[in-house]
C-alpha positions in Angstrom: -304.4 154.1 195.8 -307.3 156.0 197.3 -308.4 159.6 196.5 -309.7 161.0 199.7 -308.4 164.6 199.9 -311.2 166.9 201.1 -312.4 169.6 198.7 -311.5 173.2 199.2 -314.7 175.0 200.0 -313.9 178.5 198.9 -313.0 178.1 195.2 -315.6 178.1 192.4 -313.5 177.3 189.2 -313.2 173.8 187.8 -309.6 172.9 187.4 -307.9 169.7 186.2 -304.7 168.1 185.0 -303.0 169.5 181.9 -300.3 167.3 180.4 -297.5 168.6 178.2 -295.7 165.9 176.2 -292.9 165.7 173.7 -289.6 164.2 173.1 -286.5 165.6 174.9 -285.6 169.1 173.8 -289.0 170.2 172.6 -289.4 173.0 175.2 -291.7 171.3 177.8 -289.7 172.4 180.8 -289.4 175.9 179.5 -293.1 176.0 179.0 -293.6 174.7 182.6 -291.2 177.3 184.0 -293.1 180.1 182.1 -296.4 178.8 183.4 -295.2 178.6 187.0 -293.7 182.1 186.9 -297.0 183.4 185.5 -299.0 181.6 188.1 -296.8 183.2 190.8 -297.8 186.6 189.5 -301.6 185.9 189.4 -302.2 183.3 192.1 -303.9 184.3 195.4 -302.4 181.1 197.0 -299.3 178.9 196.9 -297.5 177.5 193.8 -295.6 174.2 194.1 -293.1 172.8 191.6 -292.2 169.1 191.8 -289.2 167.7 189.9 -286.7 165.0 189.9 -283.4 166.8 190.4 -282.9 170.5 190.6 -283.1 171.9 187.1 -285.9 174.4 188.0 -284.0 175.9 190.9 -282.6 178.9 189.1 -285.5 179.5 186.7 -288.6 179.4 188.8 -289.1 182.5 191.0 -288.2 182.1 194.7 -291.9 182.4 195.8 -292.6 178.9 194.5 -292.1 175.9 196.7 -289.6 173.6 194.9 -289.6 169.9 195.8 -286.9 167.5 194.5 -288.5 164.0 194.6 -285.1 162.4 194.8 -284.5 164.1 198.1 -287.5 162.3 199.6 -287.3 158.9 197.8 -290.4 159.6 195.7 -290.3 157.0 193.1 -293.4 155.6 191.2 -296.9 156.7 190.6 -298.2 155.8 194.0 -295.5 157.9 195.8 -296.0 160.8 193.4 -299.8 160.8 194.0 -299.2 160.6 197.7 -296.9 163.5 197.6 -299.4 165.7 195.8 -302.2 164.7 198.3 -299.8 165.3 201.2 -298.9 168.8 199.9 -302.5 169.8 199.6 -303.3 168.3 203.0 -300.6 170.4 204.5 -301.5 173.6 202.6 -305.1 174.2 201.5 -304.0 177.4 199.8 -302.3 175.6 196.9 -303.6 176.9 193.6 -301.1 175.3 191.2 -298.9 172.2 191.3 -296.4 171.8 188.5 -294.7 168.4 188.0 -291.8 168.2 185.6 -290.7 164.8 184.1 -293.6 163.0 185.8 -293.3 159.9 183.6 -289.6 159.6 184.7 -290.8 159.8 188.4 -293.4 157.1 187.5 -290.5 155.0 186.3 -291.5 155.2 182.6 -294.5 152.9 183.3 -297.3 154.1 181.1 -300.0 152.1 182.8 -299.0 153.5 186.2 -298.7 157.0 184.7 -302.2 156.8 183.3 -303.5 155.8 186.7 -301.6 158.6 188.3 -303.1 161.1 185.9 -306.6 160.0 186.6 -306.0 160.2 190.4 -304.3 163.6 190.1 -307.2 164.8 187.9 -309.7 163.7 190.5 -307.9 165.3 193.5 -307.1 168.5 191.7 -310.7 168.8 190.4 -312.1 168.0 193.9 -309.8 170.5 195.6 -309.8 173.2 192.8 -306.2 173.5 192.0 -304.4 173.3 188.6 -302.0 170.5 188.1 -299.6 171.0 185.1 -297.5 168.0 184.3 -294.7 167.3 181.7 -293.6 164.0 180.3 -290.7 163.3 177.9 -292.3 160.9 175.5 -293.5 161.0 171.9 -297.2 161.5 171.7 -297.3 158.6 169.2 -296.3 156.2 172.1 -299.2 157.3 174.3 -302.6 155.6 174.6 -305.8 157.7 174.3 -306.4 157.6 178.0 -303.2 159.6 178.5 -303.5 161.8 175.4 -306.8 163.1 176.6 -305.0 165.2 179.2 -302.9 167.0 176.5 -306.0 168.7 175.0 -307.3 170.4 178.1 -307.8 174.0 178.8 -309.2 175.8 181.9 -310.0 179.2 183.2 -307.0 181.4 184.1 -308.4 182.9 187.3 -307.3 181.3 190.6 -308.8 183.7 193.1 
């Protein structure tokens, strides 16, 4: 996979990937929904939510662009990364990308998931948008290269 999306020239804030992990039922999706709805209130640009299925449909405000990966045959880390790059290439005003159940979309492959996180981190940093990702997995199962994405914070301004 290549990371060649052009940087957005008008934004000054350094953003990156933030990973939210935990076993099923620990509130990851609820946290993502709350973060997405808050981003819709404060963002000067577009907010996109990517998921497998349609569980966010009734909880995320209508202004967000909802994308069901199963509708487009998005399966695996390469396809998910390509989707994120394609979204940004089509809309340079994206300020936030939320991905729910990313490890499931990456077919539960931790090596591919780690590679996806690194590439997503590079493209989001280069293009100055926040990328918030959830994964249903016990933190005990994750290697350090993935865990490093769980401890990140960033500025809240997206103007």
